[in-house]
ZAPASE-807245 format. One record per residue (C-alpha): x, y, z; residue in one letter. Coordinates in steps of 0.1 Angstrom, whole numbers, plus 5000, padded with zeros to 4 digits. Example, Ala and Ser with C-alpha at 12.3 -4.5 7.8 and 13.67 -1.06 7.14 Angstrom:
2
512349555078A 513749895071S 
***
This chain:
180
944693092115X 941693322114X 938993132094X 935393242093X 932792982084X 929393122073X 926792852075X 923892912050X 921692622061X 918292742073X 917692462099X 920492232110X 917992052132X 916491902100X 919791832083X 922091532083X 924891632060X 925192002069X 924591942106X 927391692106X 929691912086X 929092212109X 929591992140X 932991882126X 933992232115X 933192362150X 935892132163X 938392352146X 938792562178X 940592852161X 937792892134X 934893132139X 931393012130X 928593242119X 925093112110X 923293322084X 919993212100X 920993382133X 921693712116X 919993982137X 920694282114X 923994382130X 925594452097X 928794612112X 929594302133X 929194082102X 931294312081X 933994322108X 934093942110X 934693932072X 937494202075X 939294012103X 939193672086X 942193552067X 939893312048X 936193282045X 934392952041X 930792972028X 928992652036X 925592572022X 923392312007X 922192361971X 918592461971X 917192471936X 920792501924X 921792801945X 922092891982X 919192892006X 917293222011X 918893282046X 922193302028X 920793542002X 919393762029X 922693762047X 924493872015X 921894132007X 922294292041X 926094252046X 927494312011X 926594682011X 927494961987X 930595132001X 931694812019X 931694521994X 931394731962X 931195081949X 933695371947X 934595341984X 933794971986X 935994671977X 936994632014X 936994262007X 939194281977X 941693991977X 939993822007X 940393452004X 937193251999X 936292881997X 932892751988X 931792432006X 928592291991X 926391991996X 923991861970X 921391581974X 921391511936X 923891321916X 926791491898X 925291351866X 921991531872X 923891861866X 924091831828X 922091941798X 920291611798X 919991571836X 917291671860X 918992001867X 919192091830X 922692251831X 926192181844X 926792301880X 929292561866X 926292741850X 924592771884X 927892851901X 927993191883X 924893291902X 926093201937X 929493341931X 928293681918X 928193881950X 931593751961X 933193821927X 931594171927X 933294221961X 936594121944X 937193831967X 939693561957X 937693241952X 940292971959X 938092661954X 934692521954X 934292181971X 930992011962X 929891671974X 926891521956X 924491251967X 924191402002X 920591292006X 919691112038X 915891102033X 914990732027X 911690822010X 913691011984X 916190721979X 918690862005X 920890682029X 921790832063X 924990632069X 926290712034X 925391082039X 927291102073X 930290932057X 930291172028X 929891462053X 933091342070X 934991322037X 933691662026X 934791822059X 938191682056X 938491822021X 937492162034X 939992152063X 942792042039X 941992312015X 941992582042X 945392452056X 946792442020X 945892812015X 946792962049X 948892702067X 
***
């Protein structure tokens, strides 16, 4: 099973949820892990990783209802004209993709009357755009809300770690369901 996980968190040292998820995903010994924050500009290597993967998992926390800037930079550099799109592009066409997302806010906050003003599906269009333009096959989006571990913001470390374990198991199960 050739699974590529792209971690879009900018600083796992300051994370509870995403650090725990990545720690658990790294235990999948046949999965390859790439950290967008470690991207050194070697576009060909990143593109080759994508081409070789049977399934790509894009893991990130919602930052202002989209992915962090390190993930955006990675996409901007790797999803190039002639590779991910354009007349000679579409090399990722049909590649299986799974979004794995954490959110500190509640699910209810993603509504017309909530703090985030719109349903998550409206924001999802934005973070899906590059992957849809590359004609990748988005299999699922796994989102876990209330992944806030910061006590000053009403968070709970133990609850966040427990949710991270549940979230990771959902990701693993989804991957296995789609590629065995």
